[in-house]
N, C-alpha and C positions, 0 to 999 in steps of 0.2 A: 403089397399093402393096399387094402381097400379104404378109400377116402370118401368122406361125405362133406360137401360144402353146403351150409345152410344159408339160403337167401331170405332175408327178413325185410319186413316193412315195419320197423319198430316205431312206437309212439314215444311221447315224452313222459310216459308213466312206467317206471321200472317194474312196479307190481303187476302191471298188465303184460309186460313183455316176457317175464320169467317163465310163466307156464307155457307160452307158445314155444319158446326155445326148448324147454324140457320135453314137450311132446314130439318135436321134430328130432331131437336127439334119440328118443326111444325108437322112433320109426327108422332112423338111420342105422342104429345098432341092430335092430331086428333084421335088416337087410345086409348085415355082415360088415358094416363099417367098423374099422379098428381105430381110425383117426378121424375126428369130427372137428370142423372148423366153423366158427361163427364170424359175422362181419364186424367192422368197426362200430364203436358205441352201441354194443348189443343191449345195454341197459336203458339208454335214453337218448333220443335225438330231439334236440330243441335249439331254436335260435334265440331263446330267451335266457339271458344270464340270471335273471332274478328267479325264474322257475328252477333252473339248474341248481342255484344256491339252496333252494328249498328241498329238492328231491335227491341230490347227489350226497353221498356219504364218504367217509374215509374207508380205505381198504378193509381195515379190521372190522368195520361195522356193516359192510355192504352185503345185503341179502342176495343180490344176483350172484356175486362171487361165491358165497357160501352155498347157495342152492345148486349152482352148476357144478361145484366141486363134489358135492354129495351125489349128484346125479351121475357124474362121470364114474365115480367109485361104484355106484350101484350097477351101472351098465358094464363096467370093466373096460372102458375105452380111454384112449388119450384124447384130450380136448384142447384145442386152441380157442380160448375166448378172444376173439379178434381184438376187441378192446372194450374197456369200461371207462366211462367218465367218473372220476373220483376226486373227492376233496383232498387237499394237501395241507401241510402246515406252513406253506410259503407265506411270507409277510404280506404279499400283494393279493393273496386270496385266490390265485389262479388254480385251476384244476389240473389233474394229470389225465392224459389220454393213454391208458395203460393196457397192454396186451399180456395175457397170462397163458402159459403152457401148463396144463394140468395132467398129471399122470393117471393111470387106471386105478390107482389107490386113492385118488382125490387130492393128492399132495401137489403143491405148487413146485414145478420143475424150474420155471424161469419166469421173469417179468421183463417187459420191455416198454419203456416210455417213448412215445412218438417223438422223433428228433426234429423233423421238418414241419413247420407250421404253415397251414394253408392261408396265406395272406395274399389275396388276389383281387383284381378288378375284372370280373368275368365279362361284364358288359356295362353299358351306360346305366348308372343307377344301381348296380348290383355289386357291392363290395363285400367281401368276406374276410374277416380278420380273426383267424383261429387263435392267434397269439394274445388277443385281448382277454380271452377266457381261459386258455390253456397254456401252461408253461412247457417248453420243450425239454425232452430228455437229452442226455449227452453220452450214452453208452450203447454200442452195438452188441447184440446178444445172439449167440448160437446155442440152442437148446438140444441136449441129447435125449432123445425119446426111445433109445434102445435100438429100434429098427433103423433109425436114421438120425442125422443131425440137421437141425432146422434153423435157418436164419430168420429172425422175427423182424418184420417191418410193418408199417401201417400207412395205407392210402398215399398221401402226397409224397411220402418217402420215395415212391417209385420213379420220381423225376430226377433222382440223384444217384447216378450209376455207380459212383465211387463207393457208396455204402454197400451195394450188392456185391461188388468185387471184393471188398474187405470180408464180407460174410462168407463168400465162396472160398476165399483163401484161408479163412478161419475154420474150414471144414464143413460148411453147409452143403448138403445135397438137395435140400428142399428150401425154397424161399416162400414165406407166407406174406401176403399183402391184403389183409382184410381192409375193406374200404366202405365208405359212404360217398361215392364219387358223384360229382356234379353232372347233371344230364348233358350240359353243353360240352364240357371238356371230355366227358365219357364218350360221346358219339365220335369225337375227333381223335382221341388219344389213348383210350383204354386198352384196346387190343395191341396196338403197336408198341406201347411202352412195356407192357407185360411180356410180350414176345421178345422184345429187345433184351430185357433183363435176363430172360432164360438163355438166349443165344450167347450173350456176353459171358455168362458164368458157367454154362453147362449144367445148370440146376433145373429141377422141376420148380415151377411157380404155381402156387395155389392162391387164388384171390376170391374169397367169399365176399359177397357184396350186399349192402342195403339196396332196396329198390322201392320205387313208387313215391306217392305223396304221403308224408308222415303226419298223422293226426297230431294236432297241437292245441293245448289248452291256453297257451299264451304265445304271442308273437306270430310271425308269418310261418305257415307250414313249409317245411323243407321238402325238397325232392331229391331222389337219388336215382342213379342210372341203372343199377342192376347188372345183369349179364355176367354173373360170376364165371370165372374162367380158370381152367387148368391147362398149363402149357408144359410140354415136354422139354428136355434139355437140348434138343435140336431145334427148338422154336415152333414145333408143331402143336396146334390146338388139340388137346385131348378131350375136352368137354367144355360145353358152354351152356349157361342158363339163358332163359329169356328175361322178360322184365316183370315176372310175377314171383311172389314168394314160393319157395319150394326147396327141394333137395337135389343136388347134383352129385352123382357118384362117379368116381374114376378109380381105376386100378393102376397102381404105380409099380413098375419094375425098376428098382434102384440101380440095377446093372446098366441102365441106359445112361446114367450120369458118367460113369467111367468110360463108356463107349463114346459118348459125344466129346468128352474132353480128350480122349485119345486121338480122335479125328482132327480136332482143331484145338491144340493145347495152348490157347492164348493166355491162360492164367499163369503160364510159366515164361511168357515172352516179354515181360515188362522191361523197358529200357530207360535209363536216365536221360534227361534232355534238358536243354537250356531254353530260356525265353518263355513266352514271347516278350518282345520289348515294345 
């Protein structure tokens, strides 16, 4: 399976971002990609909740989702939309951070709402509370794309290994981790966490990323780490991007999943235990 990970530097204007993604998809498909992945919040990156309230829409009305579904069908490719910021009908008005698996006919195969919210204190004076604007999901998802079964996650999820173990036990051969990773934590933790999730599960891990300084009409511009990464089931790095927007290709041999799990079958070695006290 030939895979293309799109590395973006999205702005806070969904109408500006959509044609960029469509052009990159076309380039990836022309180079043989069958499965194309975009990063987290493909439609809009913004630290301004008021601007998000103005530009984000419900799923049924979202032009980025509609446009990318149409483009996947026109190209005949499977597409992971890493995630979109979307309005919900929640009483508190919080958004959803939702990933979509799109089939080559443009149909929605699966949806996944990010479970773990990025509520952190990165450094002195830099607090991020994703949960103030986004509400968490509560369901793990494995999507069947025909050639493979794919466990869908988003960014901060990668710090919670029990989710990935559950996805692997649920049949996943590939784990997707679209991200808009913070530069500070990215430099320290990005590679090691993604490689660990691959080693623990015997899965391929595909992590398309946002990168650079994102232009903003309101609020402080956000920055993302970049360095999209593809990891094999044995923990080997198969492909790595730099910190510029672009396309990273990787060819996957799904037989490597069974081979890695045969060598170290840890998914079958769970034991009950007591404690700690």
